VEXRO-26294 format. One record per residue (C-alpha): residue number from 0; x, y, z. Coordinates in nm, 2 decimals, decimal comma, always signed. Layout:
<sites>
SITE resi      u      v      w
SITE  NUM      X      Y      Z
...
</sites>
This chain:
<sites>
SITE resi      u      v      w
SITE    0  -5,56  +5,02  +6,28
SITE    1  -5,32  +5,31  +6,31
SITE    2  -5,00  +5,25  +6,51
SITE    3  -5,02  +5,51  +6,79
SITE    4  -4,64  +5,53  +6,83
SITE    5  -4,59  +5,70  +6,50
SITE    6  -4,76  +6,01  +6,35
SITE    7  -5,06  +5,93  +6,13
SITE    8  -5,00  +5,96  +5,75
SITE    9  -5,26  +6,16  +5,56
SITE   10  -5,29  +6,19  +5,19
SITE   11  -5,50  +6,45  +5,01
SITE   12  -5,58  +6,35  +4,65
SITE   13  -5,70  +6,65  +4,45
SITE   14  -5,71  +6,74  +4,08
SITE   15  -5,50  +7,06  +4,07
SITE   16  -5,27  +7,27  +4,29
SITE   17  -5,44  +7,61  +4,27
SITE   18  -5,77  +7,46  +4,37
SITE   19  -5,61  +7,30  +4,67
SITE   20  -5,45  +7,64  +4,77
SITE   21  -5,78  +7,83  +4,73
SITE   22  -6,01  +7,59  +4,92
SITE   23  -5,82  +7,33  +5,12
SITE   24  -5,49  +7,47  +5,24
SITE   25  -5,61  +7,58  +5,58
SITE   26  -5,76  +7,24  +5,66
SITE   27  -5,45  +7,06  +5,54
SITE   28  -5,23  +7,29  +5,75
SITE   29  -5,45  +7,22  +6,06
SITE   30  -5,40  +6,84  +5,99
SITE   31  -5,02  +6,90  +5,97
SITE   32  -5,03  +7,11  +6,30
SITE   33  -5,21  +6,83  +6,47
SITE   34  -4,89  +6,62  +6,44
SITE   35  -4,97  +6,42  +6,12
SITE   36  -4,75  +6,36  +5,82
SITE   37  -4,93  +6,51  +5,52
SITE   38  -4,88  +6,42  +5,15
SITE   39  -5,04  +6,60  +4,86
SITE   40  -5,11  +6,41  +4,54
SITE   41  -5,23  +6,63  +4,26
SITE   42  -5,19  +6,78  +3,91
SITE   43  -4,91  +7,04  +3,96
SITE   44  -4,92  +7,33  +3,73
SITE   45  -4,74  +7,61  +3,92
SITE   46  -4,38  +7,56  +4,05
SITE   47  -4,43  +7,85  +4,29
SITE   48  -4,72  +7,68  +4,47
SITE   49  -4,52  +7,35  +4,50
SITE   50  -4,23  +7,54  +4,66
SITE   51  -4,47  +7,71  +4,91
SITE   52  -4,65  +7,38  +4,99
SITE   53  -4,31  +7,21  +5,05
SITE   54  -4,20  +7,50  +5,28
SITE   55  -4,52  +7,45  +5,49
SITE   56  -4,40  +7,09  +5,55
SITE   57  -4,62  +6,89  +5,30
SITE   58  -4,47  +6,62  +5,08
SITE   59  -4,58  +6,68  +4,72
SITE   60  -4,63  +6,42  +4,45
SITE   61  -4,71  +6,50  +4,09
SITE   62  -5,01  +6,31  +3,95
SITE   63  -5,07  +6,33  +3,58
SITE   64  -5,45  +6,37  +3,58
SITE   65  -5,62  +6,50  +3,27
SITE   66  -5,91  +6,70  +3,41
SITE   67  -6,07  +6,75  +3,07
SITE   68  -6,05  +6,40  +2,93
SITE   69  -6,34  +6,17  +2,94
SITE   70  -6,13  +5,90  +2,77
SITE   71  -6,15  +5,59  +2,99
SITE   72  -5,81  +5,46  +2,86
SITE   73  -5,62  +5,77  +2,97
SITE   74  -5,82  +5,75  +3,29
SITE   75  -5,70  +5,40  +3,34
SITE   76  -5,34  +5,52  +3,32
SITE   77  -5,42  +5,79  +3,58
SITE   78  -5,58  +5,53  +3,80
SITE   79  -5,28  +5,30  +3,79
SITE   80  -5,04  +5,59  +3,86
SITE   81  -5,25  +5,70  +4,16
SITE   82  -5,26  +5,34  +4,30
SITE   83  -4,88  +5,31  +4,28
SITE   84  -4,83  +5,65  +4,45
SITE   85  -5,07  +5,57  +4,73
SITE   86  -4,92  +5,22  +4,78
SITE   87  -4,57  +5,38  +4,81
SITE   88  -4,69  +5,64  +5,06
SITE   89  -4,88  +5,38  +5,27
SITE   90  -5,13  +5,62  +5,43
SITE   91  -5,35  +5,58  +5,74
SITE   92  -5,63  +5,80  +5,59
SITE   93  -5,69  +5,92  +5,23
SITE   94  -5,89  +6,23  +5,16
SITE   95  -6,01  +6,26  +4,80
SITE   96  -6,15  +6,59  +4,67
SITE   97  -6,36  +6,65  +4,35
SITE   98  -6,51  +6,39  +4,11
SITE   99  -6,22  +6,21  +3,95
SITE  100  -6,01  +6,17  +4,27
SITE  101  -6,33  +6,05  +4,44
SITE  102  -6,40  +5,78  +4,18
SITE  103  -6,04  +5,67  +4,16
SITE  104  -5,99  +5,64  +4,54
SITE  105  -6,33  +5,46  +4,57
SITE  106  -6,20  +5,20  +4,32
SITE  107  -5,85  +5,18  +4,47
SITE  108  -6,00  +5,09  +4,81
SITE  109  -6,06  +4,74  +4,67
SITE  110  -5,68  +4,69  +4,67
SITE  111  -5,56  +4,92  +4,95
SITE  112  -5,82  +4,89  +5,22
SITE  113  -5,74  +5,22  +5,39
SITE  114  -6,00  +5,44  +5,56
SITE  115  -6,10  +5,73  +5,33
SITE  116  -6,31  +6,04  +5,29
SITE  117  -6,46  +6,17  +4,97
SITE  118  -6,54  +6,54  +4,95
SITE  119  -6,83  +6,62  +4,72
SITE  120  -6,75  +6,99  +4,65
SITE  121  -7,08  +7,04  +4,45
SITE  122  -7,20  +6,80  +4,18
SITE  123  -7,01  +7,00  +3,92
SITE  124  -7,06  +6,99  +3,54
SITE  125  -7,12  +6,62  +3,52
SITE  126  -7,45  +6,64  +3,71
SITE  127  -7,55  +7,00  +3,60
SITE  128  -7,42  +7,01  +3,24
SITE  129  -7,66  +6,99  +2,95
SITE  130  -7,41  +6,89  +2,67
SITE  131  -7,43  +6,54  +2,51
SITE  132  -7,09  +6,44  +2,65
SITE  133  -7,19  +6,51  +3,01
SITE  134  -7,53  +6,34  +2,96
SITE  135  -7,35  +6,03  +2,84
SITE  136  -7,09  +6,03  +3,12
SITE  137  -7,34  +6,09  +3,41
SITE  138  -7,48  +5,73  +3,43
SITE  139  -7,12  +5,60  +3,42
SITE  140  -7,02  +5,83  +3,71
SITE  141  -7,32  +5,72  +3,91
SITE  142  -7,24  +5,36  +3,85
SITE  143  -6,88  +5,42  +3,97
SITE  144  -7,00  +5,59  +4,28
SITE  145  -7,23  +5,29  +4,35
SITE  146  -6,94  +5,05  +4,28
SITE  147  -6,74  +5,19  +4,57
SITE  148  -7,03  +5,14  +4,82
SITE  149  -6,95  +4,84  +5,04
SITE  150  -7,06  +4,73  +5,39
SITE  151  -6,71  +4,68  +5,52
SITE  152  -6,58  +5,02  +5,41
SITE  153  -6,46  +5,26  +5,68
SITE  154  -6,53  +5,59  +5,50
SITE  155  -6,71  +5,92  +5,52
SITE  156  -6,87  +6,11  +5,23
SITE  157  -6,85  +6,49  +5,30
SITE  158  -7,10  +6,73  +5,13
SITE  159  -7,09  +7,11  +5,13
SITE  160  -7,47  +7,14  +5,12
SITE  161  -7,76  +6,94  +5,26
SITE  162  -7,93  +6,91  +4,91
SITE  163  -7,63  +6,73  +4,76
SITE  164  -7,63  +6,49  +5,06
SITE  165  -8,00  +6,42  +5,02
SITE  166  -7,95  +6,36  +4,64
SITE  167  -7,67  +6,11  +4,69
SITE  168  -7,86  +5,92  +4,96
SITE  169  -8,19  +5,92  +4,78
SITE  170  -8,04  +5,79  +4,45
SITE  171  -7,84  +5,52  +4,62
SITE  172  -7,49  +5,67  +4,56
SITE  173  -7,41  +5,65  +4,93
SITE  174  -7,56  +5,54  +5,27
SITE  175  -7,69  +5,79  +5,52
SITE  176  -7,47  +5,67  +5,80
SITE  177  -7,16  +5,77  +5,61
SITE  178  -7,28  +6,10  +5,47
SITE  179  -7,18  +6,42  +5,65
SITE  180  -7,24  +6,79  +5,57
SITE  181  -6,97  +7,05  +5,64
SITE  182  -7,07  +7,39  +5,50
SITE  183  -6,81  +7,49  +5,23
SITE  184  -6,46  +7,59  +5,30
SITE  185  -6,54  +7,86  +5,55
SITE  186  -6,36  +8,19  +5,57
SITE  187  -6,17  +8,37  +5,85
SITE  188  -6,41  +8,65  +5,96
SITE  189  -6,10  +8,85  +6,09
SITE  190  -5,95  +8,85  +5,74
SITE  191  -6,28  +8,91  +5,55
SITE  192  -6,39  +9,19  +5,78
SITE  193  -6,67  +9,44  +5,72
SITE  194  -6,58  +9,75  +5,53
SITE  195  -6,83 +10,03  +5,48
SITE  196  -6,94 +10,07  +5,11
SITE  197  -6,80 +10,36  +4,92
SITE  198  -7,06 +10,61  +4,83
SITE  199  -7,09 +10,63  +4,46
SITE  200  -7,33 +10,71  +4,17
SITE  201  -7,20 +10,41  +3,99
SITE  202  -7,22 +10,11  +4,23
SITE  203  -6,96  +9,84  +4,16
SITE  204  -7,10  +9,49  +4,10
SITE  205  -6,83  +9,22  +4,15
SITE  206  -6,83  +8,88  +3,97
SITE  207  -6,54  +8,67  +4,10
SITE  208  -6,54  +8,30  +4,02
SITE  209  -6,37  +8,04  +3,80
SITE  210  -6,44  +8,16  +3,45
SITE  211  -6,67  +7,89  +3,32
SITE  212  -6,98  +7,96  +3,11
SITE  213  -7,18  +7,76  +3,37
SITE  214  -7,10  +8,02  +3,64
SITE  215  -7,34  +8,26  +3,45
SITE  216  -7,11  +8,54  +3,33
SITE  217  -7,28  +8,54  +2,99
SITE  218  -7,62  +8,59  +3,16
SITE  219  -7,47  +8,88  +3,36
SITE  220  -7,34  +9,05  +3,05
SITE  221  -7,69  +9,02  +2,89
SITE  222  -7,86  +9,16  +3,21
SITE  223  -7,61  +9,45  +3,22
SITE  224  -7,69  +9,55  +2,86
SITE  225  -8,06  +9,56  +2,95
SITE  226  -8,00  +9,77  +3,26
SITE  227  -7,78 +10,02  +3,08
SITE  228  -8,04 +10,05  +2,81
SITE  229  -8,28 +10,16  +3,09
SITE  230  -8,03 +10,43  +3,19
SITE  231  -7,89 +10,27  +3,51
SITE  232  -7,54 +10,36  +3,60
SITE  233  -7,30 +10,09  +3,74
SITE  234  -6,98  +9,91  +3,69
SITE  235  -6,92  +9,54  +3,66
SITE  236  -6,58  +9,41  +3,77
SITE  237  -6,49  +9,05  +3,67
SITE  238  -6,20  +8,86  +3,84
SITE  239  -6,11  +8,50  +3,83
SITE  240  -5,91  +8,21  +3,71
SITE  241  -5,92  +8,12  +3,34
SITE  242  -5,93  +7,74  +3,36
SITE  243  -5,85  +7,61  +3,02
SITE  244  -5,82  +7,25  +3,13
SITE  245  -6,20  +7,23  +3,16
SITE  246  -6,45  +7,19  +2,87
SITE  247  -6,66  +7,50  +2,94
SITE  248  -6,40  +7,76  +3,00
SITE  249  -6,46  +8,12  +2,89
SITE  250  -6,16  +8,22  +2,68
SITE  251  -5,96  +8,54  +2,74
SITE  252  -6,05  +8,68  +2,40
SITE  253  -6,42  +8,70  +2,50
SITE  254  -6,34  +8,87  +2,83
SITE  255  -6,12  +9,13  +2,65
SITE  256  -6,39  +9,19  +2,39
SITE  257  -6,65  +9,25  +2,66
SITE  258  -6,40  +9,48  +2,83
SITE  259  -6,33  +9,68  +2,52
SITE  260  -6,71  +9,72  +2,46
SITE  261  -6,73  +9,86  +2,82
SITE  262  -6,97  +9,59  +2,94
SITE  263  -6,73  +9,47  +3,21
SITE  264  -6,39  +9,57  +3,36
SITE  265  -6,17  +9,26  +3,33
SITE  266  -5,93  +9,25  +3,63
SITE  267  -5,76  +8,91  +3,56
SITE  268  -5,68  +8,68  +3,85
SITE  269  -5,70  +8,87  +4,18
SITE  270  -5,52  +8,74  +4,49
SITE  271  -5,64  +9,00  +4,74
SITE  272  -6,00  +8,92  +4,77
SITE  273  -6,08  +9,13  +5,09
SITE  274  -5,95  +9,44  +4,90
SITE  275  -6,16  +9,36  +4,59
SITE  276  -6,47  +9,31  +4,81
SITE  277  -6,40  +9,64  +4,99
SITE  278  -6,43  +9,83  +4,66
SITE  279  -6,75  +9,65  +4,56
SITE  280  -7,11  +9,74  +4,65
SITE  281  -7,28  +9,42  +4,53
SITE  282  -7,16  +9,07  +4,46
SITE  283  -7,32  +8,86  +4,19
SITE  284  -7,30  +8,49  +4,10
SITE  285  -7,57  +8,38  +3,84
SITE  286  -7,44  +8,02  +3,84
SITE  287  -7,62  +7,72  +3,70
SITE  288  -7,32  +7,49  +3,78
SITE  289  -7,34  +7,22  +4,05
SITE  290  -7,20  +7,42  +4,33
SITE  291  -7,09  +7,31  +4,68
SITE  292  -7,11  +7,64  +4,87
SITE  293  -6,95  +7,91  +4,65
SITE  294  -6,66  +8,06  +4,85
SITE  295  -6,71  +8,40  +4,70
SITE  296  -7,06  +8,42  +4,85
SITE  297  -6,93  +8,34  +5,20
SITE  298  -6,65  +8,60  +5,15
SITE  299  -6,90  +8,86  +5,03
SITE  300  -7,14  +8,80  +5,33
SITE  301  -6,85  +8,81  +5,57
SITE  302  -6,75  +9,16  +5,43
SITE  303  -7,11  +9,28  +5,46
SITE  304  -7,19  +9,29  +5,09
SITE  305  -7,54  +9,22  +4,95
SITE  306  -7,55  +8,93  +4,71
SITE  307  -7,75  +8,83  +4,40
SITE  308  -7,72  +8,46  +4,32
SITE  309  -7,92  +8,19  +4,16
SITE  310  -8,18  +7,98  +4,35
SITE  311  -7,96  +7,67  +4,34
SITE  312  -7,82  +7,41  +4,59
SITE  313  -7,51  +7,56  +4,76
SITE  314  -7,62  +7,92  +4,69
SITE  315  -7,93  +7,87  +4,90
SITE  316  -7,71  +7,76  +5,20
SITE  317  -7,55  +8,10  +5,23
SITE  318  -7,80  +8,34  +5,06
SITE  319  -8,13  +8,38  +5,24
SITE  320  -8,37  +8,55  +5,00
SITE  321  -8,46  +8,90  +5,12
SITE  322  -8,24  +8,87  +5,42
SITE  323  -7,87  +8,90  +5,31
SITE  324  -7,93  +8,89  +4,93
SITE  325  -8,17  +8,80  +4,65
SITE  326  -8,21  +8,46  +4,48
SITE  327  -8,32  +8,45  +4,12
SITE  328  -8,41  +8,15  +3,90
SITE  329  -8,11  +8,01  +3,70
SITE  330  -8,08  +8,12  +3,34
SITE  331  -8,34  +8,39  +3,38
SITE  332  -8,17  +8,71  +3,25
SITE  333  -8,48  +8,93  +3,32
SITE  334  -8,51  +8,82  +3,69
SITE  335  -8,13  +8,87  +3,73
SITE  336  -8,16  +9,23  +3,58
SITE  337  -8,45  +9,31  +3,81
SITE  338  -8,27  +9,19  +4,12
SITE  339  -7,96  +9,39  +4,03
SITE  340  -8,16  +9,70  +3,96
SITE  341  -8,32  +9,67  +4,30
SITE  342  -7,99  +9,67  +4,48
SITE  343  -7,82  +9,93  +4,25
SITE  344  -8,10 +10,18  +4,34
SITE  345  -8,13 +10,10  +4,71
SITE  346  -7,81 +10,15  +4,92
SITE  347  -8,01 +10,12  +5,24
SITE  348  -8,13  +9,77  +5,14
SITE  349  -7,77  +9,67  +5,06
SITE  350  -7,65  +9,79  +5,39
SITE  351  -7,92  +9,60  +5,58
SITE  352  -7,85  +9,28  +5,38
SITE  353  -7,48  +9,32  +5,44
SITE  354  -7,52  +9,32  +5,82
SITE  355  -7,74  +9,01  +5,80
SITE  356  -7,48  +8,83  +5,59
SITE  357  -7,21  +8,89  +5,84
SITE  358  -7,42  +8,73  +6,12
SITE  359  -7,48  +8,42  +5,90
SITE  360  -7,11  +8,38  +5,84
SITE  361  -7,02  +8,42  +6,20
SITE  362  -7,28  +8,16  +6,30
SITE  363  -7,23  +7,89  +6,03
SITE  364  -6,94  +7,96  +5,80
SITE  365  -6,63  +8,04  +6,00
SITE  366  -6,31  +7,86  +5,89
SITE  367  -6,25  +7,75  +6,25
SITE  368  -6,58  +7,56  +6,26
SITE  369  -6,50  +7,39  +5,92
SITE  370  -6,15  +7,29  +6,04
SITE  371  -6,27  +7,14  +6,37
SITE  372  -6,55  +6,94  +6,21
SITE  373  -6,30  +6,81  +5,95
SITE  374  -6,04  +6,71  +6,21
SITE  375  -6,30  +6,53  +6,42
SITE  376  -6,39  +6,32  +6,12
SITE  377  -6,03  +6,23  +6,07
SITE  378  -6,01  +6,13  +6,44
SITE  379  -6,31  +5,90  +6,39
SITE  380  -6,15  +5,73  +6,09
SITE  381  -5,82  +5,68  +6,27
SITE  382  -5,98  +5,51  +6,56
</sites>
């Protein structure tokens, strides 16, 4: 039970610093502003980020987590290091985010007995990947999730979409009473505000995501080649983080080659997303990755941009087919090309879809809503 005379101590355990900044910073700041002491335990790759986190008032701890490695021995080392860090911090609540932190914190509970939350930010490559290594590791991951299930555990499992929640409950990975859905990271509608599309003969199609093959950029390139051979005029802009610490990263050479061919315009990592979205006419994400709710799709809808995405969990939460965008089957280049062609040729449809998207974000995906739902879960665990 938390001692009410001192501020509660929260620890966020997350794989890497840039991911925390992108998706979790606002929630952690709200926790800090509620009077808590907040520690961040993560793989730190950027000294500038660590400085800014420290200036906000977080206490940062370096955790040597190898995100690529499936080697259990190295993982054992990471597990022991995390246990020692958590023991020294002595938290009141632990919030673990993404697969490895989730598994580790679930196992460490046996020794620490601290209330905790696990955030399932999509099922990721482990559940959606088709390679031999992911097929071999999936049953082990499932087993480890099951191992952390206990009757006396005070915890919540937070899902970004209802389909992931149903999957975990139906396959026995967690119990329904502990499973909660909070839709994605949310965005601030005042920052991602509607900007009228620029009128142009060559609409700009924006792909902005982590540069993994599973996010569907290869399929988009194929679709673009088909559309250009049909004489359609458009531009594809690609922005995102090259994440070399994951197994299915697209390397920069490939991006530059596509750029030289004129298939795409490679913009690099772009910090100012509202500005990028203001210049775009359509936003596309042909992902076949286990998504939570892709943030770029929430941002696009908030800025009144029509969307083309795959008919997958997470994408379906934010894109309503025919209303604020078009959903196409995953890995279907022909369907992707047809959906893009429809939006390239119909500015009126894009405009109507954009307006609908904005309404959906204001109703279900505002940052404020996500923050207040998260803080009330923390309150439950503390009491």
